[in-house]
C-alpha positions, -999 to 999 in steps of 0.1 A, spaced: -164 368 138 -142 362 111 -138 326 98 -113 304 116 -84 298 86 -81 266 70 -50 247 77 -28 246 48 -29 210 29 3 195 31 28 190 1 21 154 -14 53 141 -27 50 110 -53 80 88 -59 76 58 -81 95 24 -69 94 5 -99 103 -26 -84 91 -62 -94 116 -84 -79 91 -96 -53 70 -114 -78 69 -140 -103 51 -118 -128 65 -90 -150 52 -60 -158 44 -43 -126 77 -21 -126 55 -1 -154 31 7 -127 44 42 -114 44 56 -152 7 44 -156 -6 61 -128 14 92 -142 -3 86 -175 -39 79 -155 -36 115 -138 -28 114 -107 -8 146 -99 -31 161 -117 -60 149 -99 -45 158 -68 -34 195 -81 -69 198 -87 -79 191 -50 -60 217 -43 -27 198 -28 6 208 -41 27 177 -59 67 168 -63 69 140 -82 107 128 -73 106 101 -101 115 67 -99 137 55 -72 169 34 -89 179 6 -60 217 13 -48 240 -17 -54 245 -37 -22 271 -62 -14 261 -94 -19 247 -119 8 250 -152 19 221 -173 15 197 -173 45 176 -202 53 144 -212 36 131 -198 6 134 -167 -6 138 -153 -41 158 -124 -51 167 -119 -16 198 -96 -23 176 -76 -52 149 -70 -24 173 -57 1 188 -35 -20 153 -16 -27 144 -16 9 177 -3 18 173 24 -6 133 31 -2 140 33 35 155 63 43 139 83 12 105 76 29 116 89 62 132 118 44 95 128 24 74 121 56 94 153 72 82 175 44 45 163 38 27 131 24 44 105 9 29 87 -20 47 53 -29 36 43 -63 45 7 -72 56 -18 -81 54 -52 -63 41 -49 -29 79 -58 -14 84 -19 -17 62 -16 18 95 -32 31 110 -2 27 80 26 27 65 14 62 100 11 79 108 48 68 71 61 79 76 38 117 113 57 125 97 91 112 65 85 136 88 73 166 108 109 159 75 124 163 68 104 195 37 88 179 32 51 170 24 36 135 -7 20 124 -10 0 89 -44 -6 71 -34 -33 51 -59 -36 18 -49 -66 -1 -67 -103 -10 -31 -117 9 -18 -111 46 20 -110 31 34 -121 69 57 -153 55 92 -155 60 115 -176 42 107 -205 69 70 -205 56 68 -191 20 56 -220 -5 65 -199 -32 95 -174 -20 79 -144 -40 90 -117 -11 57 -94 -19 46 -123 2 70 -112 32 64 -79 32 45 -74 67 69 -98 82 99 -79 74 88 -43 88 74 -62 115 106 -70 126 105 -109 124 146 -118 126 141 -142 93 143 -112 71 163 -86 93 190 -88 66 170 -67 43 178 -35 68 210 -27 70 208 -28 103 180 -43 128 151 -23 128 149 5 156 113 6 154 94 -23 138 57 -19 137 38 -39 166 18 -70 146 -10 -59 165 -11 -22 147 -16 -40 114 -48 -38 104 -59 -60 75 -90 -58 52 -98 -76 21 -79 -108 32 -94 -144 13 -59 -160 7 -34 -170 33 -10 -201 37 -13 -226 65 20 -219 76 15 -186 76 -18 -184 93 -5 -199 125 21 -163 127 -8 -142 123 -21 -161 154 11 -158 170 16 -123 166 -20 -111 170 -22 -91 139 -58 -81 131 -74 -91 101 -108 -89 84 -113 -111 54 -138 -111 30 -165 -128 54 -161 -105 81 -171 -74 52 -196 -95 40 -212 -101 71 -210 -65 85 -196 -42 59 -169 -22 59 -178 6 80 -173 -12 116 -140 -29 113 -124 3 98 -141 26 124 -123 5 151 -91 10 137 -97 48 131 -106 51 166 -78 33 182 -60 55 158 -74 86 175 -71 73 209 -38 72 207 -30 102 183 -11 75 161 -4 83 125 -18 57 97 0 43 71 -26 30 40 -11 1 19 -34 -6 -12 -28 -35 -33 -47 -40 -66 -60 -78 -59 -79 -57 -27 -103 -48 -54 -125 -74 -75 -110 -85 -105 -139 -75 -124 -129 -39 -118 -94 -41 -113 -81 -67 -138 -39 -52 -138 -33 -75 -109 -9 -107 -116 -26 -123 -83 -61 -122 -87 -82 -136 -62 -121 -135 -69 -142 -119 -42 -127 -85 -37 -140 -54 -28 -164 -37 -49 -158 4 -63 -185 13 -38 -169 -5 -8 -132 7 -19 -144 43 -24 -163 44 12 -133 35 26 -116 61 15 -140 85 21 -141 74 57 -103 77 59 -98 109 45 -130 122 73 -106 107 99 -75 130 92 -53 108 102 -38 91 74 4 102 66 12 79 40 1 58 10 11 28 -9 -3 19 -46 11 -12 -55 10 -46 -77 -5 -24 -110 7 -43 -139 -4 -23 -166 8 -51 -191 -23 -71 -180 -48 -37 -176 -78 -30 -199 -74 4 -217 -60 17 -181 -89 10 -160 -72 -3 -133 -48 27 -130 -76 52 -135 -99 32 -103 -67 36 -83 -64 72 -92 -101 78 -85 -94 61 -50 -69 82 -45 -88 113 -50 -113 102 -29 -87 93 2 -80 135 -1 -116 142 -1 -128 142 -38 -167 131 -30 -190 118 -56 -204 149 -64 -173 164 -83 -159 129 -93 -158 133 -130 -175 109 -156 -156 87 -174 -156 85 -213 -175 55 -225 -155 31 -245 -163 22 -281 -195 14 -289 -198 -23 -309 -229 -22 -336 -238 -50 -365 -241 -43 -401 
């Protein structure tokens, strides 16, 4: 009896989103090109995937908007990026697996909104796995800093204070109860109240320390499978411990280890339900010899099926000796 034919792997569509208007720390606009330099496309093609690199997105100009209530820096600039990225993400999702290379985490306002529209047209729900040190559920009325990368989840979940970021109110906002966060270790007090009110699922580092990453992740995967939903993964560099991933302007000690991060990606690959990916907040200006860009490339490879047996050994750095 002949072996069953293997399903054709999806084409991976790479898109650079060099936005840094959402953060106070400049440099993450270089993130997409750092990932290219680290060999992201070559790595994925080496795993047997066809890849299309769409280059870097440029935001379309929009008319200035009246100032809203609260504290939201660069609102017009973020609205321009969001209104450009959301339809682009939707179009990419119809033709394969979109991989968004950031840029700061405000890019997810557009990437997730586009994926949610695509999922709805497929008759499916969208879940979001938010791998981050921060919950990013502020609004202009609760934010202490005004930095809009801290409002991303609130935006794509349709909170009205951020509706002006989109050309029209979201037809398909993500249900906040379908946002699962892991690695959290920094939440503003007013933001905490919003999270509870909207029933966002949070597994902070205390949870991961007590039970590991497998149980909370499998609870999410089981729920996604039971509803035949799609799963968008949004990976912020600061999810990882800064000792292994220094290239981020929002470092918070005590993040995920190298092995925990790879295990998460390997389990996500085995689930077969991941439909899109953000790689965000990579700031090459703060990196050490490309260390963080290479780590994100390795983690992405694990998400697409590379195992420890075929992971290349990194070339050691220069050795110093006494004379």
